[in-house]
C-alpha positions in Angstrom: 13.7 -14.8 74.4 9.8 -15.5 73.0 9.1 -12.6 70.4 6.4 -10.7 72.8 9.6 -10.4 75.5 11.7 -9.7 72.6 8.9 -6.7 71.5 8.4 -5.9 75.2 12.2 -5.7 75.8 13.1 -3.3 72.4 9.9 -0.6 73.0 11.4 -1.0 76.6 15.1 0.4 75.4 13.1 3.3 72.9 11.6 4.3 75.9 14.4 4.3 78.4 15.9 6.6 75.4 13.3 8.8 74.9 13.9 9.7 78.6 17.6 10.2 78.9 16.7 12.2 75.8 14.9 14.7 77.9 18.4 16.1 78.4 18.7 17.5 75.7 15.5 19.6 76.0 17.8 23.3 76.1 19.5 22.3 72.8 16.5 21.3 71.1 14.8 25.0 72.2 17.7 26.5 70.8 18.1 25.0 67.4 13.8 25.9 67.9 14.8 29.7 68.3 17.4 29.7 65.7 15.2 28.0 62.6 12.3 30.7 64.2 14.5 33.9 63.7 16.1 32.7 60.2 12.5 31.6 59.0 10.8 35.4 60.2 14.3 37.3 58.6 13.5 35.3 55.2 15.8 32.4 55.1 15.2 29.0 54.8 15.9 25.8 55.9 18.4 23.2 54.2 18.9 19.2 55.7 20.9 16.9 54.8 22.3 13.7 55.5 22.6 10.1 53.6 20.6 7.0 53.5 17.6 6.8 56.6 19.2 10.5 57.3 18.9 11.5 54.3 14.8 9.9 54.5 14.1 12.2 57.3 15.9 15.4 55.8 13.2 14.4 53.0 10.6 13.6 56.2 11.2 17.4 58.1 11.2 19.3 55.0 8.4 18.1 53.9 6.6 18.6 57.2 8.0 23.1 56.9 7.0 23.1 53.3 3.4 21.5 53.2 1.7 21.1 56.8 3.0 19.5 60.0 -0.1 20.1 62.5 -2.5 22.6 60.8 -3.2 24.6 57.6 -1.3 27.5 57.0 1.5 28.9 54.8 4.5 27.3 52.8 7.4 27.4 54.8 10.8 27.3 52.3 12.7 24.5 53.7 14.1 22.0 51.1 16.3 18.9 51.5 19.8 18.3 49.6 19.1 14.8 48.9 16.4 15.0 46.3 17.8 15.9 43.0 19.7 13.1 41.6 20.3 15.2 38.5 22.4 17.7 41.0 23.9 14.8 43.4 25.3 12.2 40.9 26.8 15.4 38.3 29.2 16.9 41.5 29.3 13.4 42.4 31.0 12.6 39.2 32.0 15.4 38.8 33.7 16.7 42.1 33.2 13.4 44.1 30.8 12.0 46.8 32.3 14.4 49.7 30.9 17.7 47.6 27.5 16.9 46.7 25.6 19.0 49.6 28.3 21.4 49.9 28.1 22.5 46.2 24.3 22.9 46.8 24.9 24.8 49.4 27.2 27.1 48.1 25.3 27.8 45.2 21.8 28.3 46.8 22.6 29.0 50.6 22.5 32.4 51.6 23.5 34.2 54.8 20.7 33.8 57.5 19.2 30.3 56.2 19.9 27.2 58.2 20.8 23.7 57.9 20.5 21.0 59.6 22.5 18.1 58.6 22.1 15.3 60.0 24.4 11.9 60.6 23.6 9.1 63.3 27.4 9.1 63.6 28.4 12.5 63.3 31.2 12.1 61.0 29.3 11.6 57.5 32.1 13.4 55.2 29.4 15.2 53.0 27.4 16.8 55.7 30.4 17.3 57.4 32.0 19.5 54.1 28.2 20.6 53.4 28.4 22.3 57.1 32.0 23.9 56.4 30.7 25.8 53.5 27.8 26.9 55.4 29.4 28.4 58.0 31.6 30.2 55.8 28.2 32.1 53.5 27.1 33.0 57.8 24.2 30.0 57.5 24.0 29.0 60.7 24.2 25.3 61.5 22.4 22.7 63.7 23.5 19.0 63.6 21.6 15.8 65.2 23.7 13.0 65.7 24.1 10.1 67.6 24.9 10.1 71.9 29.3 10.9 70.8 28.6 13.8 68.3 31.7 12.7 66.3 33.2 15.8 64.2 29.9 17.2 64.0 29.6 18.3 67.5 32.4 21.1 66.9 31.7 21.4 63.2 28.2 23.0 64.3 26.6 25.7 65.8 24.2 23.0 67.8 24.6 19.8 68.4 21.5 18.0 69.2 23.6 14.5 70.6 20.7 11.8 70.7 21.8 9.0 73.7 22.4 6.0 71.9 25.0 5.1 69.7 22.8 2.0 67.4 21.4 3.3 64.2 18.1 2.7 64.5 17.2 4.0 67.7 19.6 7.0 66.8 16.9 7.7 63.8 13.6 7.3 65.8 14.8 10.0 68.1 16.6 12.5 64.6 12.1 12.1 63.4 10.5 12.4 66.9 12.9 15.6 67.8 12.8 16.7 64.0 8.8 16.8 64.5 9.3 18.5 67.5 11.4 21.6 66.1 8.8 20.9 63.1 5.5 22.1 66.3 7.6 24.8 67.5 8.3 26.8 64.5 4.4 26.6 63.3 3.3 27.5 66.5 5.6 30.7 66.2 4.3 31.9 63.0 1.3 31.1 62.9 
């Protein structure tokens, strides 16, 4: 297969996935409403994930804290993957599976929202954070791949994007995240 045909096939696969993603529109709308409600009431949005999902968590929290499409006041949002001292201390003292849960325990409050990103839906440290969040009255949103993994049952809402390969899942996660940020911005400003 030539490079041009390979590239065209990759773009077609991504396009087909995004067409299928439309089926998740009602869940995405519910997630946006949950975020808007929390932020209107003075809550904050926390994101967590590993690897590329950690990078997506940082990206999306920056869109809310900084700006997405327009100048406006900052919104309270943070990625739980950015504090290397907390991550390494908690990982060393309690184990890596607790690096997000311990932070949710310390800074999460009832009325906040935790968004967990995991392509498999089975990341132990994200699942542990979701469990702590639910115990504290923090609403939870999951972004996963097609199957949802264990997160499908562990979240108040789980947006299961229609892909099974990590790269395709992450492409859709950032698109869904951008859509959520835009909906929040439109509703609040």
